[in-house]
C-alpha positions in Angstrom: 17.3 -0.5 -16.8 17.6 -3.0 -13.9 15.8 -0.5 -11.6 12.5 -0.8 -13.6 12.8 -4.6 -13.7 13.1 -4.6 -9.9 10.0 -2.5 -9.6 8.0 -4.7 -11.9 8.7 -7.7 -9.6 7.3 -6.0 -6.6 3.7 -6.5 -5.4 1.2 -3.6 -5.3 1.7 -3.3 -1.5 5.4 -3.2 -1.9 5.1 -0.5 -4.6 2.9 1.6 -2.3 5.3 1.3 0.5 8.3 2.2 -1.7 6.3 5.2 -3.0 5.7 6.4 0.6 9.3 6.1 1.5 10.4 7.9 -1.6 8.0 10.8 -1.0 9.4 11.2 2.5 12.9 11.2 1.1 11.9 13.7 -1.5 10.5 16.0 1.2 13.7 15.7 3.2 15.8 16.4 0.1 13.8 19.5 -0.7 14.2 20.7 2.9 18.0 20.1 2.8 18.1 22.0 -0.5 16.3 24.9 1.0 18.7 25.1 3.9 21.8 24.5 1.7 22.7 21.2 3.4 22.2 19.0 0.3 25.2 16.7 -0.3 24.0 15.0 -3.5 21.8 17.2 -5.7 21.5 14.4 -8.3 19.6 12.3 -5.8 16.6 14.7 -6.1 16.3 13.7 -9.8 16.7 10.0 -9.1 14.0 10.1 -6.5 11.6 12.0 -8.7 12.1 9.6 -11.6 11.7 6.5 -9.4 8.4 8.0 -8.1 7.2 8.5 -11.6 8.2 5.0 -12.6 6.2 3.6 -9.6 3.2 5.7 -10.4 3.3 4.6 -14.1 3.5 0.9 -13.0 0.5 1.4 -10.7 -1.5 3.0 -13.4 -0.7 0.2 -15.9 -1.7 -2.4 -13.4 -4.9 -0.6 -12.6 -5.8 -0.4 -16.3 -5.0 -4.1 -16.8 -7.3 -5.0 -13.9 -10.0 -2.7 -15.2 -9.7 -4.2 -18.7 -10.1 -7.8 -17.3 -13.2 -6.9 -15.4 
């Protein structure tokens, strides 16, 4: 799981930026799927999972900050 390790090393701002990019990509992939122009259907699943991993990391960090306060 090298991907999750890469995400853990990113700062909060970098995670938010990556999340925005992935959401745009997800939108474009959905649009391509609707118009039957999708080249790699498996990419939809990869993007969705990465978005979930980023959101999970952000939630964990928020809970950690809240617990420290």
